GUDREN-351834 format. One record per residue (C-alpha): residue in one letter; x, y, z. Coordinates in steps of 0.001 Angstrom, whole numbers, plus 524288, in hexadecimal, padded with zeros to 5 digits. Example, Ala and Ser with C-alpha at 12.3 -4.5 7.8 and 13.67 -1.06 7.14 Angstrom:
<vexdrens>
A8300C7EE6C81E78
S835667FBDC81BE4
</vexdrens>
This chain:
<vexdrens>
MACB8C5916BD16FB
GACEB7592FCD0897
NAD68559D6CD01AB
TAD32E5ABD0D0316
CADA505B5B3CFAA7
SAD8EF5C1A3CF1E0
SAE1775C6ACCE6D7
VAE1DC5CF1DCDAA4
HAE6A25CB20CCD2F
IAE93C5D51DCC271
AAEAD65D252CB3F8
LAF7AE5D834CAF38
TAFFFF5D86FCA306
GB0A945E228CA731
TB16DA5E055CAF3A
TB16E05DCDBCBD9D
PB1D595E9D3CC1B5
DB125C5F133CBACE
AB088F5E871CC18F
IB0E515EBB6CCED5
KB0D6E5FA3FCCBEE
GAFF3C5F89FCC818
IAFBE05F145CD48D
VB02725FBE4CDCAA
RAF9D3605DFCD58F
AAEDBA5FDABCD814
YAF0AB5FCD4CE6AE
AAF33860B78CE6CD
MAE55160D72CE1E5
LAE0F6605F3CEE10
GAE8F960EC5CF6FA
FAF52260657CF88C
EB033B6090ACF4C1
RB0E9D6000ECF275
AB17425FE61CFE75
MB25B3600D5CFD26
TB28DA5F83DD08D9
AB24585EAF6D0D95
PB16875EB50D134E
RB14F55EA84D21F2
EB10F95DD98D27E1
NB02E65DA7CD2419
GB03125E658D1B38
KAFCAA5E650D0DDD
HB04DD5E022D0334
VB021A5DCB9CF512
IB084B5D1D8CED17
LB07E85D1A8CDE35
LB09915C4FFCD6C3
RB0CC25C4B2CC856
KB16D95BE5BCBFB4
EB1B4E5C66FCB427
GB12515C367CA8E2
DB07115BE6ACB14D
AAF9A25C316CAD3A
FAF5A35C6B2CBB24
LAFB395CD97CC6FC
SAF6355C863CD406
VAF5255D105CE015
YAF5A25CC40CEE35
DAF18D5D662CF854
SAF3DF5D2EFD06A4
DAE84F5DB29D0B4B
NADF405D3D9D0227
AAE5A85C684D018C
LAD9D95BFB7D0762
LACDC75C82AD0613
DACD925D3B7CFCDB
TACA355E03FD0417
GAC6AA5E681CF724
EAD46C5EB57CF486
LAD7845E055CEB09
KACBBE5E383CE2A5
DACF7D5F1E0CE2D6
LADD5E5EDFBCDF2A
AAD8B65E56ECD3F5
LAD0125F072CCF01
AADB1C5FA66CCFB0
AAE5005F13ECC960
SADBE35EDE2CBE3B
KADA4F5FC60CBB8D
IAE8F05FF44CBC3B
FAECF25F3D4CB39C
KAE0AD5F4AFCAB11
TADF145E618CAC95
AAD79A5DB8FCB3FD
AAD90F5D8F1CC290
VAD2D15CE35CCA9E
CAD0785CE74CD949
TACE475C0E5CDF07
SAC9EF5BCD6CECA6
LAC8675AF4ACF26B
YAC2B45AC68CFFDA
DAC49C59F6BD06A3
SAC5DF5986DCF976
DAB723599F4CF85C
TAB2C45A72CCF351
FAB9AA5AF8ECE946
EAB8A35BCDBCE2ED
VABEAB5C127CD60B
VABDBA5CF60CD1C6
VAC2BF5D35ACC45E
FAC6CA5E126CC080
NACB075E674CB360
AAD0A85F3E6CB071
GACB4E5F9E3CBCDE
QABDCE5F39ECBCDD
QAB7E95E7A7CC358
VAB3695DE84CB8A0
DAAFD45D1EECBF93
LAAD0F5CBDACCCD4
VAABB85BDA2CD09E
MAA87E5B941CDE67
SAA62A5AB9CCE37D
SAA07F5A668CF008
WA959059D5ECF38F
QA8BCD5A005CE8A5
PA7D7359D4CCEB51
LA73A159AC3CE097
FA6BAC5A73CCE053
DA5F565A127CDAE9
HA5412598DDCDFAA
AA5AF258BEACDD26
DA57BD58001CE55B
DA663757D7FCE7AE
YA685758A9ECEE3D
HA74EB58ACCCF635
RA75085913BD038C
TA80B1598F9D0857
VA878E59424D149A
YA808659EC5D1C25
EA733A59A93D173D
EA766458C52D19AD
HA793358EE0D2818
SA6F4F599ABD29EF
VA66A3598FDD35D7
LA5BF859DD5D2CDB
NA5C2C590FCD256C
WA57D65994ED19E3
FA555758F12D0FB9
RA4E2358536D17F5
GA413458BD2D1A07
IA432F59528D2580
LA3EC15A101D1DC0
QA312E5A1F4D17DB
NA2FF859BA7D0A7E
DA3E8F59910D0AB1
SA43575901CCFFE0
GA517A5934DCFD2A
LA560859E69CF499
NA48795A31ACF153
AA43F85B068CED04
SA443A5B5F4CFACD
KA52C35B2B9CFC18
MA55A75B9F7CEF79
SA4DC35C600CF2F6
LA54625D31DCF4C6
HA4FDB5D327D02EF
WA56A15C62ED05BB
CA63405C972CFE99
RA64535D651D05EC
NA62CA5CF77D12FB
VA6B835C360D1280
LA79A55C0F8D0E97
RA7A515B2B8D0AA3
MA890D5B083D0B2E
VA959F5B6CAD1032
TAA2805B6BAD08C1
PAAEE15BEF6D0A9D
HAA9DF5C82DD0013
VA9B445CA6FCFF95
WA92795D506CF9F6
IA867B5D956D0185
CA7BF65E35ECFECA
RA79795EF7CD0700
AA6D6E5E951D0D47
LA75C75DE41D12B2
LA80D45E748D16E1
QA776E5EFACD1EC6
QA73BC5E3CDD26F5
VA817C5E12FD2C1D
DA8AB05E8BFD34F5
RA92D05F058D2AF0
AA9DEF5F2FCD3479
AA9ECB5E4A0D3852
LA9EA95E0ACD2A01
EAA96A5EA44D263F
AAB1B95E53ED3180
VAB2E35D820D2AA8
AAB0F45DBC1D1C58
HAB3C15E680D12A1
VAA6BC5EC34D0E36
TAA61C5F386D014A
EA9A545F8C6CF9F9
AA976D5F853CEB6C
NA8A475FB77CE53D
DA83045FA2BCF22B
AA88C05ECA6CF4A4
FA93115E9A4CFEE0
KA9EB45E09ACFDB0
TAA3CF5DAAED0A3A
AAB1855D510D09A4
LAB6EE5CDCFD1555
RAC2705D502D1B67
EACF775CE20D1BE4
GAD1535C7A7D2904
RAC2B85C638D2B6D
RABB815B95DD2A4F
LAAF555B61CD22B7
DAA9185B359D2FFB
DAAAF95C1C3D334F
LAA3E25C5E1D26F3
EA98EC5BC49D29B0
LA96D45C233D372A
AA96575CFE0D316F
LA8C4C5CB74D2760
LA84975C2D3D30AE
PA78615CB8DD30FF
IA75F95C8E7D228A
LA7A225BAA9D21CB
PA6FBE5AFF4D2123
VA72815AB93D2F0C
EA6B195B61BD3651
TA5C5E5B497D3700
AA5A295C334D38CF
RA5EC25C5DED2AFC
VA55015BD8FD23B3
HA469E5C058D21B3
PA3D145B97BD188B
VA39E15C179D0C7A
RA2B635C31DD0A69
</vexdrens>
């Protein structure tokens, strides 16, 4: 296992005491208030890291130290609005996939995500995902009619609405895919949020990627019932 962590970094030019006040305000916008006593065991706690004069303030949140539940992004958004500056929310999973979301003055301005990245074209050197590689369907070796790799049928709307090619801790799926899985089982292992008729699934802290795979199994390329030749 590699490193898994999430954090927020906020561009600042003011004093550290002012920065602390601003972070308290940002958390208040999320429904939290600053504790006057030490937190209970396993209770939520937040650590701020900044040396006077540093360009950034870094935020560690115990509830989101591994996988961001969405609170860190909300915090970064709120802080960028309060300080009228830039804020970056970063997530790393198993030293393999990462997500960087950038906010400025209360608006999201950029998003970078990395995982296994297939070549979405008709190239001869098409790379299969690990799911496709071990699929009982043996997709790219002639089981399906006229099958020759990532051909037009694989890029059709019908195909894309029927098969999820890869699972990562954070993955977006369309409504057609979501309707084919057990929503309750999925939400038991992942936070599910909707935006513009698309659904983000984020693995819950304490749950394994295996749990998410099981919840998404009906739409993964390992179940023959999900795949039909496109005519």
